[in-house]
HTML snippet that shows the backbone in 3Dmol.js (N, CA, C, O; Angstrom):
<script src="https://3Dmol.org/build/3Dmol-min.js"></script>
<div id="view" style="width:600px;height:400px;position:relative"></div>
<script>
const pdb = `
ATOM      1  N   MET A   1      89.906 -14.611 128.540  1.00  0.00           N
ATOM      2  CA  MET A   1      90.803 -14.442 129.671  1.00  0.00           C
ATOM      3  C   MET A   1      91.827 -15.045 129.582  1.00  0.00           C
ATOM      4  O   MET A   1      91.806 -16.255 129.357  1.00  0.00           O
ATOM      5  N   ILE A   2      93.231 -14.214 129.766  1.00  0.00           N
ATOM      6  CA  ILE A   2      94.360 -14.813 129.829  1.00  0.00           C
ATOM      7  C   ILE A   2      95.151 -14.546 131.076  1.00  0.00           C
ATOM      8  O   ILE A   2      95.275 -13.407 131.525  1.00  0.00           O
ATOM      9  N   LEU A   3      95.762 -15.763 131.711  1.00  0.00           N
ATOM     10  CA  LEU A   3      96.599 -15.711 132.835  1.00  0.00           C
ATOM     11  C   LEU A   3      98.034 -15.764 132.736  1.00  0.00           C
ATOM     12  O   LEU A   3      98.620 -16.820 132.499  1.00  0.00           O
ATOM     13  N   ILE A   4      98.722 -14.477 132.937  1.00  0.00           N
ATOM     14  CA  ILE A   4     100.032 -14.939 132.704  1.00  0.00           C
ATOM     15  C   ILE A   4     100.901 -15.072 133.687  1.00  0.00           C
ATOM     16  O   ILE A   4     100.487 -15.056 134.846  1.00  0.00           O
ATOM     17  N   HIS A   5     102.320 -15.233 133.397  1.00  0.00           N
ATOM     18  CA  HIS A   5     103.323 -15.558 134.565  1.00  0.00           C
ATOM     19  C   HIS A   5     102.999 -16.554 135.705  1.00  0.00           C
ATOM     20  O   HIS A   5     103.283 -16.194 136.847  1.00  0.00           O
ATOM     21  N   GLY A   6     102.553 -17.515 135.553  1.00  0.00           N
ATOM     22  CA  GLY A   6     102.224 -18.830 136.334  1.00  0.00           C
ATOM     23  C   GLY A   6     103.231 -19.754 136.071  1.00  0.00           C
ATOM     24  O   GLY A   6     103.745 -19.715 134.953  1.00  0.00           O
ATOM     25  N   TYR A   7     103.659 -20.671 136.972  1.00  0.00           N
ATOM     26  CA  TYR A   7     104.098 -21.840 137.293  1.00  0.00           C
ATOM     27  C   TYR A   7     103.362 -22.946 136.777  1.00  0.00           C
ATOM     28  O   TYR A   7     102.671 -23.561 137.588  1.00  0.00           O
ATOM     29  N   LEU A   8     103.372 -23.291 135.687  1.00  0.00           N
ATOM     30  CA  LEU A   8     102.359 -24.321 135.211  1.00  0.00           C
ATOM     31  C   LEU A   8     102.940 -25.829 135.020  1.00  0.00           C
ATOM     32  O   LEU A   8     103.885 -26.261 134.360  1.00  0.00           O
ATOM     33  N   HIS A   9     101.838 -26.548 136.002  1.00  0.00           N
ATOM     34  CA  HIS A   9     102.088 -28.035 135.817  1.00  0.00           C
ATOM     35  C   HIS A   9     101.353 -28.737 135.099  1.00  0.00           C
ATOM     36  O   HIS A   9     100.342 -29.080 135.713  1.00  0.00           O
ATOM     37  N   THR A  10     101.424 -29.275 133.605  1.00  0.00           N
ATOM     38  CA  THR A  10     100.578 -29.894 132.681  1.00  0.00           C
ATOM     39  C   THR A  10     100.925 -31.442 132.749  1.00  0.00           C
ATOM     40  O   THR A  10     101.937 -31.998 133.174  1.00  0.00           O
ATOM     41  N   MET A  11      99.952 -31.874 132.286  1.00  0.00           N
ATOM     42  CA  MET A  11     100.148 -33.331 132.030  1.00  0.00           C
ATOM     43  C   MET A  11     100.789 -33.893 131.184  1.00  0.00           C
ATOM     44  O   MET A  11     100.681 -35.110 131.033  1.00  0.00           O
ATOM     45  N   ASN A  12     101.675 -33.080 130.372  1.00  0.00           N
ATOM     46  CA  ASN A  12     102.388 -33.153 129.007  1.00  0.00           C
ATOM     47  C   ASN A  12     103.827 -32.762 129.114  1.00  0.00           C
ATOM     48  O   ASN A  12     104.309 -31.882 128.401  1.00  0.00           O
ATOM     49  N   GLY A  13     104.557 -33.469 130.074  1.00  0.00           N
ATOM     50  CA  GLY A  13     106.137 -33.304 130.045  1.00  0.00           C
ATOM     51  C   GLY A  13     106.184 -32.323 131.594  1.00  0.00           C
ATOM     52  O   GLY A  13     105.490 -32.274 132.610  1.00  0.00           O
ATOM     53  N   SER A  14     107.369 -31.648 131.105  1.00  0.00           N
ATOM     54  CA  SER A  14     107.906 -31.010 132.097  1.00  0.00           C
ATOM     55  C   SER A  14     107.008 -29.692 132.441  1.00  0.00           C
ATOM     56  O   SER A  14     106.224 -29.340 131.560  1.00  0.00           O
ATOM     57  N   PRO A  15     107.055 -28.952 133.622  1.00  0.00           N
ATOM     58  CA  PRO A  15     106.288 -27.822 133.933  1.00  0.00           C
ATOM     59  C   PRO A  15     106.781 -26.496 133.368  1.00  0.00           C
ATOM     60  O   PRO A  15     107.904 -26.554 132.867  1.00  0.00           O
ATOM     61  N   ILE A  16     106.234 -25.436 133.349  1.00  0.00           N
ATOM     62  CA  ILE A  16     106.193 -24.146 132.509  1.00  0.00           C
ATOM     63  C   ILE A  16     106.571 -23.338 133.776  1.00  0.00           C
ATOM     64  O   ILE A  16     105.908 -23.224 134.807  1.00  0.00           O
ATOM     65  N   ALA A  17     107.961 -22.720 133.437  1.00  0.00           N
ATOM     66  CA  ALA A  17     108.401 -21.675 134.802  1.00  0.00           C
ATOM     67  C   ALA A  17     107.654 -20.550 134.471  1.00  0.00           C
ATOM     68  O   ALA A  17     107.113 -19.957 135.404  1.00  0.00           O
ATOM     69  N   ASP A  18     107.514 -20.143 133.372  1.00  0.00           N
ATOM     70  CA  ASP A  18     106.872 -18.684 133.054  1.00  0.00           C
ATOM     71  C   ASP A  18     105.574 -18.812 132.025  1.00  0.00           C
ATOM     72  O   ASP A  18     105.736 -18.293 130.921  1.00  0.00           O
ATOM     73  N   GLY A  19     104.284 -19.466 132.295  1.00  0.00           N
ATOM     74  CA  GLY A  19     103.811 -19.651 131.061  1.00  0.00           C
ATOM     75  C   GLY A  19     102.355 -18.856 131.192  1.00  0.00           C
ATOM     76  O   GLY A  19     102.055 -18.023 132.047  1.00  0.00           O
ATOM     77  N   PHE A  20     101.658 -19.281 130.259  1.00  0.00           N
ATOM     78  CA  PHE A  20     100.036 -18.530 130.289  1.00  0.00           C
ATOM     79  C   PHE A  20      98.931 -19.315 130.276  1.00  0.00           C
ATOM     80  O   PHE A  20      99.431 -20.347 129.828  1.00  0.00           O
ATOM     81  N   ILE A  21      98.083 -19.499 130.404  1.00  0.00           N
ATOM     82  CA  ILE A  21      96.727 -19.933 130.029  1.00  0.00           C
ATOM     83  C   ILE A  21      95.785 -19.127 129.561  1.00  0.00           C
ATOM     84  O   ILE A  21      95.447 -18.140 130.214  1.00  0.00           O
ATOM     85  N   GLU A  22      95.181 -19.450 128.272  1.00  0.00           N
ATOM     86  CA  GLU A  22      94.057 -18.804 127.687  1.00  0.00           C
ATOM     87  C   GLU A  22      92.802 -19.555 128.029  1.00  0.00           C
ATOM     88  O   GLU A  22      92.740 -20.777 127.902  1.00  0.00           O
ATOM     89  N   ILE A  23      91.842 -18.851 128.446  1.00  0.00           N
ATOM     90  CA  ILE A  23      90.768 -19.625 128.845  1.00  0.00           C
ATOM     91  C   ILE A  23      89.421 -18.539 127.796  1.00  0.00           C
ATOM     92  O   ILE A  23      89.514 -17.325 127.615  1.00  0.00           O
ATOM     93  N   GLN A  24      88.358 -19.391 127.305  1.00  0.00           N
ATOM     94  CA  GLN A  24      87.556 -18.983 126.510  1.00  0.00           C
ATOM     95  C   GLN A  24      85.947 -19.682 127.208  1.00  0.00           C
ATOM     96  O   GLN A  24      85.751 -20.889 127.066  1.00  0.00           O
ATOM     97  N   GLY A  25      85.168 -19.038 127.746  1.00  0.00           N
ATOM     98  CA  GLY A  25      83.917 -19.334 128.127  1.00  0.00           C
ATOM     99  C   GLY A  25      84.443 -20.231 129.665  1.00  0.00           C
ATOM    100  O   GLY A  25      84.841 -19.732 130.717  1.00  0.00           O
ATOM    101  N   GLU A  26      84.258 -21.758 129.294  1.00  0.00           N
ATOM    102  CA  GLU A  26      84.554 -22.509 130.487  1.00  0.00           C
ATOM    103  C   GLU A  26      85.493 -23.655 129.807  1.00  0.00           C
ATOM    104  O   GLU A  26      85.379 -24.820 130.187  1.00  0.00           O
ATOM    105  N   ARG A  27      86.252 -23.362 128.979  1.00  0.00           N
ATOM    106  CA  ARG A  27      87.376 -24.321 128.317  1.00  0.00           C
ATOM    107  C   ARG A  27      88.709 -23.507 128.359  1.00  0.00           C
ATOM    108  O   ARG A  27      88.844 -22.313 128.092  1.00  0.00           O
ATOM    109  N   ILE A  28      89.621 -24.356 128.732  1.00  0.00           N
ATOM    110  CA  ILE A  28      91.158 -23.765 128.537  1.00  0.00           C
ATOM    111  C   ILE A  28      91.444 -24.023 126.762  1.00  0.00           C
ATOM    112  O   ILE A  28      91.449 -25.203 126.410  1.00  0.00           O
ATOM    113  N   VAL A  29      91.581 -23.388 126.117  1.00  0.00           N
ATOM    114  CA  VAL A  29      91.875 -23.330 124.574  1.00  0.00           C
ATOM    115  C   VAL A  29      93.599 -23.102 124.341  1.00  0.00           C
ATOM    116  O   VAL A  29      94.038 -23.049 123.192  1.00  0.00           O
ATOM    117  N   SER A  30      94.327 -23.001 125.290  1.00  0.00           N
ATOM    118  CA  SER A  30      95.875 -22.709 124.735  1.00  0.00           C
ATOM    119  C   SER A  30      96.817 -22.721 126.215  1.00  0.00           C
ATOM    120  O   SER A  30      96.586 -21.919 127.121  1.00  0.00           O
ATOM    121  N   VAL A  31      97.695 -23.563 126.275  1.00  0.00           N
ATOM    122  CA  VAL A  31      98.731 -23.245 127.620  1.00  0.00           C
ATOM    123  C   VAL A  31     100.028 -23.471 126.974  1.00  0.00           C
ATOM    124  O   VAL A  31     100.318 -24.364 126.178  1.00  0.00           O
ATOM    125  N   GLY A  32     100.903 -22.352 127.522  1.00  0.00           N
ATOM    126  CA  GLY A  32     102.326 -22.306 126.950  1.00  0.00           C
ATOM    127  C   GLY A  32     103.025 -21.462 127.508  1.00  0.00           C
ATOM    128  O   GLY A  32     102.619 -20.668 128.357  1.00  0.00           O
ATOM    129  N   PRO A  33     104.290 -21.561 127.033  1.00  0.00           N
ATOM    130  CA  PRO A  33     105.335 -20.543 127.879  1.00  0.00           C
ATOM    131  C   PRO A  33     104.885 -19.184 127.412  1.00  0.00           C
ATOM    132  O   PRO A  33     104.201 -19.037 126.399  1.00  0.00           O
ATOM    133  N   MET A  34     105.342 -18.064 128.281  1.00  0.00           N
ATOM    134  CA  MET A  34     105.143 -16.750 127.757  1.00  0.00           C
ATOM    135  C   MET A  34     105.567 -16.523 126.596  1.00  0.00           C
ATOM    136  O   MET A  34     104.832 -15.913 125.820  1.00  0.00           O
ATOM    137  N   SER A  35     106.848 -16.952 126.187  1.00  0.00           N
ATOM    138  CA  SER A  35     107.528 -16.584 124.689  1.00  0.00           C
ATOM    139  C   SER A  35     106.425 -17.164 123.918  1.00  0.00           C
ATOM    140  O   SER A  35     106.688 -16.865 122.753  1.00  0.00           O
ATOM    141  N   ASP A  36     105.599 -17.669 123.932  1.00  0.00           N
ATOM    142  CA  ASP A  36     104.483 -18.125 122.644  1.00  0.00           C
ATOM    143  C   ASP A  36     103.602 -17.593 122.517  1.00  0.00           C
ATOM    144  O   ASP A  36     102.941 -17.845 121.510  1.00  0.00           O
ATOM    145  N   LEU A  37     103.075 -16.480 123.551  1.00  0.00           N
ATOM    146  CA  LEU A  37     101.994 -15.865 123.458  1.00  0.00           C
ATOM    147  C   LEU A  37     102.250 -14.297 122.688  1.00  0.00           C
ATOM    148  O   LEU A  37     102.999 -13.431 123.141  1.00  0.00           O
ATOM    149  N   PRO A  38     101.562 -14.199 121.620  1.00  0.00           N
ATOM    150  CA  PRO A  38     102.011 -13.387 120.466  1.00  0.00           C
ATOM    151  C   PRO A  38     101.948 -11.696 121.243  1.00  0.00           C
ATOM    152  O   PRO A  38     102.845 -10.883 121.019  1.00  0.00           O
ATOM    153  N   GLN A  39     100.913 -11.418 122.032  1.00  0.00           N
ATOM    154  CA  GLN A  39     100.548 -10.313 122.596  1.00  0.00           C
ATOM    155  C   GLN A  39     100.068 -10.487 124.132  1.00  0.00           C
ATOM    156  O   GLN A  39      99.722 -11.622 124.461  1.00  0.00           O
ATOM    157  N   VAL A  40     100.027  -9.650 124.916  1.00  0.00           N
ATOM    158  CA  VAL A  40      99.591 -10.010 126.244  1.00  0.00           C
ATOM    159  C   VAL A  40      98.554  -8.747 126.453  1.00  0.00           C
ATOM    160  O   VAL A  40      98.914  -7.572 126.516  1.00  0.00           O
ATOM    161  N   PRO A  41      97.206  -9.213 126.548  1.00  0.00           N
ATOM    162  CA  PRO A  41      96.152  -8.125 126.646  1.00  0.00           C
ATOM    163  C   PRO A  41      96.248  -7.236 127.791  1.00  0.00           C
ATOM    164  O   PRO A  41      97.023  -7.563 128.690  1.00  0.00           O
ATOM    165  N   ALA A  42      95.447  -5.948 127.916  1.00  0.00           N
ATOM    166  CA  ALA A  42      95.872  -5.400 128.796  1.00  0.00           C
ATOM    167  C   ALA A  42      94.965  -5.579 129.925  1.00  0.00           C
ATOM    168  O   ALA A  42      95.067  -4.882 130.934  1.00  0.00           O
ATOM    169  N   ASP A  43      93.930  -6.646 129.767  1.00  0.00           N
ATOM    170  CA  ASP A  43      92.904  -7.372 130.902  1.00  0.00           C
ATOM    171  C   ASP A  43      93.541  -8.716 131.219  1.00  0.00           C
ATOM    172  O   ASP A  43      92.803  -9.418 131.910  1.00  0.00           O
ATOM    173  N   ALA A  44      94.842  -9.330 130.867  1.00  0.00           N
ATOM    174  CA  ALA A  44      95.100 -10.513 131.519  1.00  0.00           C
ATOM    175  C   ALA A  44      95.842 -10.075 133.014  1.00  0.00           C
ATOM    176  O   ALA A  44      96.392  -9.098 133.521  1.00  0.00           O
ATOM    177  N   VAL A  45      95.490 -11.410 133.337  1.00  0.00           N
ATOM    178  CA  VAL A  45      95.381 -11.443 134.983  1.00  0.00           C
ATOM    179  C   VAL A  45      96.928 -12.283 135.232  1.00  0.00           C
ATOM    180  O   VAL A  45      97.295 -13.419 134.934  1.00  0.00           O
ATOM    181  N   ASP A  46      97.645 -11.072 135.958  1.00  0.00           N
ATOM    182  CA  ASP A  46      99.215 -11.715 136.299  1.00  0.00           C
ATOM    183  C   ASP A  46      99.020 -12.790 137.673  1.00  0.00           C
ATOM    184  O   ASP A  46      98.639 -12.277 138.726  1.00  0.00           O
ATOM    185  N   LEU A  47      99.278 -14.218 137.631  1.00  0.00           N
ATOM    186  CA  LEU A  47      99.558 -14.847 138.592  1.00  0.00           C
ATOM    187  C   LEU A  47     100.636 -14.688 139.257  1.00  0.00           C
ATOM    188  O   LEU A  47     100.931 -15.676 139.930  1.00  0.00           O
ATOM    189  N   LYS A  48     101.697 -13.377 139.362  1.00  0.00           N
ATOM    190  CA  LYS A  48     102.870 -13.589 139.711  1.00  0.00           C
ATOM    191  C   LYS A  48     103.136 -14.986 140.413  1.00  0.00           C
ATOM    192  O   LYS A  48     102.984 -15.361 141.576  1.00  0.00           O
ATOM    193  N   GLU A  49     103.576 -15.593 139.296  1.00  0.00           N
ATOM    194  CA  GLU A  49     104.433 -16.936 139.329  1.00  0.00           C
ATOM    195  C   GLU A  49     103.785 -18.022 140.722  1.00  0.00           C
ATOM    196  O   GLU A  49     104.506 -18.697 141.456  1.00  0.00           O
ATOM    197  N   ALA A  50     102.477 -17.947 140.786  1.00  0.00           N
ATOM    198  CA  ALA A  50     101.796 -18.735 141.594  1.00  0.00           C
ATOM    199  C   ALA A  50     101.819 -20.129 140.688  1.00  0.00           C
ATOM    200  O   ALA A  50     101.872 -20.164 139.459  1.00  0.00           O
ATOM    201  N   THR A  51     101.777 -21.046 141.410  1.00  0.00           N
ATOM    202  CA  THR A  51     101.690 -22.621 140.677  1.00  0.00           C
ATOM    203  C   THR A  51     100.535 -23.191 140.273  1.00  0.00           C
ATOM    204  O   THR A  51      99.792 -23.505 141.203  1.00  0.00           O
ATOM    205  N   VAL A  52     100.170 -23.412 139.252  1.00  0.00           N
ATOM    206  CA  VAL A  52      98.648 -23.600 138.524  1.00  0.00           C
ATOM    207  C   VAL A  52      98.675 -25.050 137.877  1.00  0.00           C
ATOM    208  O   VAL A  52      99.647 -25.266 137.153  1.00  0.00           O
ATOM    209  N   THR A  53      97.939 -25.870 138.001  1.00  0.00           N
ATOM    210  CA  THR A  53      97.450 -27.130 137.227  1.00  0.00           C
ATOM    211  C   THR A  53      96.492 -26.899 136.461  1.00  0.00           C
ATOM    212  O   THR A  53      95.383 -27.228 136.881  1.00  0.00           O
ATOM    213  N   PRO A  54      96.587 -26.246 135.058  1.00  0.00           N
ATOM    214  CA  PRO A  54      95.465 -26.257 134.254  1.00  0.00           C
ATOM    215  C   PRO A  54      94.481 -27.846 134.481  1.00  0.00           C
ATOM    216  O   PRO A  54      94.772 -29.024 134.685  1.00  0.00           O
ATOM    217  N   GLY A  55      93.311 -27.118 134.319  1.00  0.00           N
ATOM    218  CA  GLY A  55      92.228 -28.516 134.291  1.00  0.00           C
ATOM    219  C   GLY A  55      91.709 -29.009 135.231  1.00  0.00           C
ATOM    220  O   GLY A  55      90.775 -29.805 135.129  1.00  0.00           O
ATOM    221  N   LEU A  56      92.403 -28.490 136.730  1.00  0.00           N
ATOM    222  CA  LEU A  56      91.967 -29.560 137.888  1.00  0.00           C
ATOM    223  C   LEU A  56      91.449 -28.096 138.498  1.00  0.00           C
ATOM    224  O   LEU A  56      90.887 -28.047 139.592  1.00  0.00           O
TER     225      LEU A  56
END
`;
const viewer = $3Dmol.createViewer("view");
viewer.addModel(pdb, "pdb");
viewer.setStyle({}, {cartoon: {color: "spectrum"}});
viewer.zoomTo();
viewer.render();
</script>
């Protein structure tokens, strides 16, 4: 599952204004800016700029 276009607050530095979260099973495997996502899958969930803190 990939969540896209979220405002992400991570524990590593500044927030990511337009980011994605990749989840496999019950684990977050990748977090980053949308520009780092090579391809947006058709079934991605658009967070519509919702604020998210991955891992909480």
